[in-house]
N, C-alpha and C positions, 0 to 999 in steps of 0.2 A: 504494500500500501505507500503511497504518497501523499503526504500529508503538507498542502501550503497554508505557510501564515504571513498576515500583513497586521496592520496595526494602524487605526486611521487616527492614534493620537500623536504620531511622526507627522504628518501633515498638517494638522491643527495646530500642533507647538510651534511649529515652523510658519505659519501665517499670522499667528497669534497677534504679535505685535507689529503688522506692518499692514496700514491701514489699506492700501489698494489691494493687495495680495487677497486679504479677509472678504472683503466685497466680488472677488473675481474667483474662489473658491468653488463655483460650479464648474468654470470653465478651465481652472487648474486640474480637479478630478478628471475631467475629459481626456486633457492630452496627457494627463501620466498613465491612466489607463491603456490608451494608444500608445504609449511609450514613444509621442510625437515631439522628439527634442527640437526640432527646427520650431513646432510651432510654442513649446515650451521658453524659448530662447529669443522669440519675437513678444511673446506675452509679457512675460519677466523683464522686459528692457528697462522698464523706469521703477524697478522695485527696488527696497533697501540692497546693498550687496549681500549682505549676510542672507537675507531670505531667497536672493535670487540662486546663488550659490548653492544651496541646499536644496532648494528646487529641482536644481539641473544635475544635483548627484543622485537623486531618488531614481530614475530608470536605471542606472546602473548598480544597483545594491539589489542585485538579485543572487541567488545560488545558495548554498549550504547555510549552515550555522555561521559558517564563519561570517558570513556577512555582514551578523552583529556587531563585531569587531569594527569590519572596516565601517561600519554606520558610526559606532562609536568615534572614531577619530574623521571622519568626512562630515558629520554635522554639528549643527554649532551644540554646546554643551548649556542646554537645555533643560529643567526638569520634567517637563512634560516629555520630551525624546527619551531623557535617560529612563525613567518610570516603561515607557513601554517597550523599549528596549529589552531592560530587566524583565519585563512579563512575558516578552517573546522567547528569550533565553531560556526562561524556567519552563515554558510549554515543552519547547524543542527537547529538551533534556528530558521532558516526562515521556516523550513519545515513542518509549521503546525500540522497537524495531522497524518503526514507520521509515520511509525516506525525506527527511522532511527539507522543503526548500523556503526559504525568505524570501518575498519580491515586498519591499517598499512602497511600491509603484502601483500594486493590485489592489485598488481599491472600489471593487465593485461595494456596493453598499454601506457607501461612504454618508450619505446622509440618514440610515437608518442605525447604521452601529455606533457605538461610544467607546469600542476599545478594540482587543483584538479581534479579527476575523478568520475564519479558515474554512479549508476545502478538503475533500477527499477525491484520490482518484486510484482505482483498482485497475489491474490487468484487464482486456478486452472493452471496456467503454471510454470511449474518449473526451465524455464531458465527467464534472464533478458527480461522483454517487451522493455527497453529504456537502451540502454547503450551512454556514453560521458563525455565529459571533456575538460577544457581548451587547448587550440592547439596554443600558441604565435606566436610557428617558422616556422608553414607550409609553409606560404609565404616568406620565406627567399628566395628560388629558384628563386622567379618571382617579387624581390626586395622589396617587402613590407611584411614586418615581424610584422603585426599588431596583438594588441589582438584579439583573436577569442575563440569561444565557442561552439563545436557543439556536435551532437550527434544520432545515428540509431535508428528506432524505428519499430517493427516487425507488421506491418498495419495490417497483416494477422490475428494475434493471435489475435491482439487487436478487430477486428471485430467479431472473432470467440468469444471471452469471452463476448461483450456486448449484453443484453437484444435484442431480435427482436424487430423491430419498429412494430408499430399496422399497422395494413393491410388496405388501403385504400381503399373504394369504387369505383368501375371503372365499365366500359362497354366494351365488347371486343367484337372487329368485326373482320370480315374476311380478309385475303388479296385479295386487288385487286384496281383496277384503275378505275374501272365502274364510269361514272361521277355521278350516283343518290348515289353510296356509299358514293364517298369522299365529295360530297353535303351533305349526312347525318352525318357524322363525322363530319363535319366543322361546321355543326348545332349545335351538342350536346356540342363542346368546347365551341363555342360562350356562351353558356346556363352555362357553368363552370362546363362542365362533365369530367372527366377524360377519354378516350376512348384508348386502347391499340387494335392497329392490329397488330396483330400476323403474323409473318414471315413464310410461309410453313415449317412443321415439327417442329416449336415453339409455338404449341398453348398453351401448360401448363407450361410456363416457366414465368411466370407472379408470383414471389413467395410476393413481395412486395404489391399486389393488390390483391383484394377480388371482383374478377369479378362475381358481383351478376346480370348482364342483361348482353343481347349480341344483335347484331345488326345483323337481319335475314331480307333476302330475301323472301316475301309471296304474291304471287299473281301481281308479278311486283313492288313490295315497300319495301323499306326498313324501316323495323318497330324493333321496341325495347321490347325484349321479357325477362321477369323474368327468372333465372335461378334456379333452389330448389325448 
């Protein structure tokens, strides 16, 4: 698994003391997300020098956990940046065997999140299977801005990538409400058997079971017949 980490606190700390940069946060966000360095050069031309240098450094701060050490040298020694880098380092060290990538210019969700953002990738799927992050201020509109973290997960893709479960042996029974059939099914289930009573038109929809036997009516009695 590959885990991508970023932190909105880095950009917010960089532009906090530059009035023009703060007003153009949305434009900066788009340029950084696209890694549009020529566009950044043009937009930041009249920013404060320290702000401009830091913003132009962000697209190059991409790679493994060593990026955090490079960022400490390349970015201003601001408390917000130091805290963000400390949090990224702590999370990267907790990631176990995952392949961790840090990208300080990957700010998807910038307007929504308040801290670390993450995305998880797995072999066989080009898009992130999980995305999420810290969003402490979402509840402010309801009077409770509590610390919070959330994520979205593509369960359909996960299910597709998972190895198939071992099929369990079962007994197929026809659809019907006859007393003898119901009694036979109940008897088999009490004995610990899995009995699948197929709905009309869906006799072959038991992919998770291996129906190697069937309940059939023979000479007025419901019996078990081996299949195949």
